[in-house]
N, C-alpha and C positions, 0 to 999 in steps of 0.2 A: 977544302972542308966539304964533306958530304953530309947532306941533310936528308932525313927521311920525310917524305910527304905522302902519307897514305891516301889512296883514292877512296872516296866514300861513295857507296852505292846511292843513286838518286832517291830511292825509297827511304833509305836511312837518313839522308840529308833532310827530307821532308819531315820525318818523325822527330828529328832533333830540333826542328824549327819551332818557333812560337805558334805558328798556325796550327801545327799538329796538336799541340797541347790545348789550344782553344777548341779544336774539333773534339778531342777526347773529353774535355770538360763538358761540352754540350751534350754528348752522348750519355755521360754519366748522369747529368742533370735530368735529361729526358727519362732515363730508366728509373731514377729515384722518384721523379714526379709522378710517373705512371704507378709505381708501387704505393705511393702515398696518397694518390687521388681517391676521393670518396667513392667514385664510380667503380673502381677496380680494387678497392681495398680488400685485402685478404683478412680473414678473421684472426683474432689474437693468438689462436693456437697454431698459426702458420709458422713454418720454419723455412729458413733460407740457407742454402749452402753456397759459400763464396770461396773460390780458390784464390791463391795469391794474396793473402791478407797480412803478410809480414810487414809490408810497408806501402806507402803511396795510396793510390786510388782504392785498392782492395781493403786496406786497413781502414781508410776513411768510410767506405761503404759499410763495412762490418760494424764499426762503432755507431754510425748514424742509424742503421736499421735496428741495431740492438736498443738504442735510445728510444726508437719509435715503438718498441714493444714486441718486436719479432724475436723468435728463437733463432740465433745465428750460429751456424756451424762454420767456423773460420778455418779454412785450410791453410796450413803452413808447412814448410819442409823441415824446419828444425825445432827441436824441443825448446830451445831458448826463446824462439819467437812465440811459441805457445804460452810460455810462462809470462812473457812480456805482455801479451794480450790479456791474459787472466789477471795480471797485476793492475792493468789499466781499467778493465771492466770485468768483474767477476762473473757476470751473467753470460758472457760469451762462452761458447763451447768450441775451443780450438781442437782441431784434429790434424794429425800428421797426414799430409797429402802432397805427393810429388807427382805432378801430371806427366812427367817423362818416364815414370815407372808404373807399369800396369799392375803390379802386385800392390803397390801403395794405393792406387786408385781403387782397386777391388776391396782392400782392407778398409779404406775410408768409407766406401759405399756401404759395406756391411755394418760398420760401426754406427753410421747415421741411421740406417734402417733399423737396427736393434734398439737404438735409443728412442726413435720415434714410436716403435711398438711399445716400449716400456712406458713412455710418457703419454701415449695416445695422441701425439702430434701428427701433423700432416706437412709434408714437404710441398711448398707452394711455388718456390722459385729456385733456380740455380743460376749463379752469376759466375761465368768462367772468366776470371780475371788473370789467371796464370797463363804462361805460355812457354814454349820451348823455342829458343833461337838457335838456328844452325846457319852459319855463314851470313849473318845479317849485315855485317860490315865487311866490305871487300878491301882488305889491306894488302893487296899485292902490288 
């Protein structure tokens, strides 16, 4: 009997471990604490663009910042994810954003820019939560 035993890259092994998730959680907590602190608090007209908000940390950040009173542009790749976010929180502003496609990035930037002009808002932060993985796991 032949069994397949994929070799996992050491970096991938770390990211799949519990320690990595604790580190990621600490970074997210630091960033949100910074944004919520009185010393650095941005005014209520402040808008934040977050990529990768379909699920996980990005979705949680979008919902938390929206609850705190920020205008949140939530970048998602699929229309279904945009509808899901809108159903959960109608004040969120989902935008189609695929960070691996430069045309999608340019269109999203133009849409945010136009909406901010129309509403008189100001973009005060960008959280790049989305990423592109190429050859992350070595399965040879």
